[in-house]
N, C-alpha and C positions, 0 to 999 in steps of 0.2 A: 406764293407768287404766281399768275397767270400765265399762261401763252395763249395767242389769239393767231387762229390758223386762217390759208385758206389752202382747200385742194380742188383739186382738177380732174374729169374722168376724163380721158380721149376715147372711150366708148360712146357719155353721157356727148358729149362736150359742151360741159356744164364746168363752174366754179361751183366749191360749198365754205359760207363760211362759219367760223367757229373758235369756238373759251375753252380751255379746260384745265382745272391746277393739279390735276395726274401730266405721266409724263408725253409728251406730241407723241414718243416713240408707240406707248402706250397706248394712246389714245385713236389714233391711225390705227391699229392693228382691231380696236374694237371696233370701228368705223369698215373697217372688210372683213369682220369675222360675225364680232356679236351683234352688230345694231338690227334694230326694226325698221329702221326711220327711210327720213330722201336716201342716206347713203347708200342703205342696201338697196340699191340698185344698179350698182355696178361692184365688180371688186379692183377695179383697175383704179384708185382712188393715187396720187399722189401730192406729194407737202410739196407745194411752189413758194410760199410766203408763212414767214412765222414771225414772232416776233413778245419775245417776253414783256409782259406791265406786272408793276408790281404789289396793286391791290386789286381786284372783282371791278369795284367799280368802272376803276380804265381801262378793262379787260374790254368791256362788255360795251363804254363807249365807242373805242375803236373799231369794236366785231360789226356795230351797228351802222359806223361809219364807213366799214367797209364793205356792207351789204347795196349801203345807201350805193357803192363809187361803183361799183362790179356789175 
């Protein structure tokens, strides 16, 4: 099972879309503390949306759709 999520940072005034096969709480902690990518630029990320998908293919499709609409 995979979760598609959207994070928001007030500091950067921007959104980040992603998906994970792990716990959404654990993934948020990784973005806040253990991440070297785009989300490492701020430490105030909040989950503003999440949706559980049954399989990875559907999660990837929803993530891409979310990025195109953002």
